[in-house]
N, C-alpha and C positions, 0 to 999 in steps of 0.2 A: 385165086383162094389160098391156090399151094403156095404162091408167092408170097403172101401174108402170114401162112403159117409159118414159111421158111424163114423168113426174116424176123418172125416174133419170136422162136425157136432159138437163131441164132444170138438175136439179143441176152435171152434169158440164161443160155450157156455161158456168153461173155459174162454174165454179170456175176453168175454164180461161180466161176472159176476164178474169176478175179478177186473176191472175197475169201475164196479158199487160198489163194495164192498168198494173198495180204496175211492169213492166219497163219500160215506156215511161216513166212519171213519173219513175223513177230515172234511166233513161239521159239523159232530159232535162236534169235537174240540172244546175247546173255546178259543175267541182271546185270545192272551198272553195279561195279564193286564200291564196298565202303571203305573209305580210306582208313589203312591201318594205324592204330594209335600207338605213339612211342608207347616203350615200357616206361613205366613208372621208376626213378629211384629216388633214393632217400640221402640226405645229406645233412652232415653236421656240421655249424655254425659257430664259429669261436668270432666275437666281436671284441674288442678291446679298445676302451676310448682312454685315450692318453692327453696327457698335460705335457708338453714339451717347451723346453726352457731356452732363451737365448743361442744356446749351445747346440741346440739342434736333438739334444739328447731327453727321454723322458723323466718328468721329474714326479709323475702321478700317475697312474692305471686302473682301470676296473677294468673285470672280464665277464661277458655275459656271455653262455650260449642258448642255442636253438636247433631246432630239426626241420628241414623244408622239405617237399617231395615235390617231383616235377609233374604228378598228377593236375591234370587240366580243373580239375573240379575243386581244387582244395585251395581253402581260403585264405591261406598265408601264416606267419607266426608272428604273435606281439609279445615284446616284452616289455615291463611296466617293473621299473623300481626308483621308487619315490620316497621322500618324505614331507610331510606339511609342516614349514615353518612356521611359528607363530612371528609378528612384526606389531608393535604399538603403531595405531594411525594416530592417537591423541585422547584427550582424558577431559572430563567434567565433574562437577562436581553438583550434589543437589543445592548447594548454596545458603544451606542451613549451617551455621558456626562453625566447629570444629568437623564436620561430615569429609572423610576420605575421599579421595578424588577415584571416580573409576574411568579405568583406562579402556578404549575400544580397541580391540584387537583383529587383526585379519590376518588370512596364512597365505604363503607363499607353496605353490607344491616343486621341489625341487628334486631332481632326479635325471633319470634315461629312460627315454622312451625310443622304442625301434620296432619298425614294422618291416616286413616282406613279403611279397606278392611277386606271381608268376614267375618261379622260379624253372628255367630251360638249362638243360644239359645240352651243350654245346659243343663236341669234339671231348676234349680232356679240359673244359674250361664250363662254369657255371654264371648265368643270367640271370639276375635276380632285378626286382624293384625295391628299393631300401628306402624309406624314411627314419629318420634320425632326430630326435631333440635332445639333448644336453641341456640343462640348468642347472648353476650354482649360485651359492649365497657368499660374495666377500666382506670382509671387511673394507668401510670405506675409509679412502685415503686423506679425507676431509677430518681434521682433527675435533671441530665443532658437531659433526653431525654423526650420530650414534647411529644410525639406520645402517644395513647391510645393502651391498650394492648386490643386485640381481642381474648375472648373466646369462645369457642364452645362446647356442648354437642351434639352426636348424637347418639340416641337408635333406636332398630327396630327390634320386636320380634311380636309372636305371643302370647297372654295372656289368662290367663282365670279369670274373675274379678267374684266375687261373687255380685248378684244384691242386691243393697241399702246398699252397704258397702263402704266406701272410703277404697281403694288399693291403694299401693304403688307398680308401675309397674315398675320404673327406678329409678334407684339411681347412681350416680356421685360423688367420690370426688375429691373436688378442689386443686387444682395443687400449689397452692401461699399460701394458708392456711389449718387450720383443718376442714372448712367447707365443706358441701357438697351440691350438687342439686339433687331433686328429683321429679319426678312428680307421684301425686295423681290421681286416677282416681275413678269414682261413678257413674258406670250405674243404672238407674231407669227404669222401663217398663213403658210404656203411655199407656198401656190396660187397 
């Protein structure tokens, strides 16, 4: 009986002392550290859309500005500058005598759409995802065709821009002449 009581006491002592030791070890472990969030910085962006002639010199340019932040919760920035241009798609008359013809009209949305997302500072450079859509109307080269020609340039990419330095991020050759269209971006820190 003594051996049974001694063995039972030993087992109970081992169980309770093991729980105590485990509890001490668990309470001594430091809580997991939260990853440090990078500080949020703001940047002024200057977008210049340029039409470039065959000689490589700009013949026309338009500027657009925006501000972006490196905040992970920022939804990005959008720029919209456009016009709705009417154009005739057909005509019809009611068929009664000298009734005037009715002209059917549709519209082109012509202009510039620029979206930026996921801005991150990497040293002295800014990484961001840019989507750009530039559309224009030009006179038709066909003498008998009185409708305008609709041109569109679309670009989308993640780019890395050095701070305070104008950088060409997109270029497209023109399809009907030796010129091209390009987008130049300059990022400046607001801190």
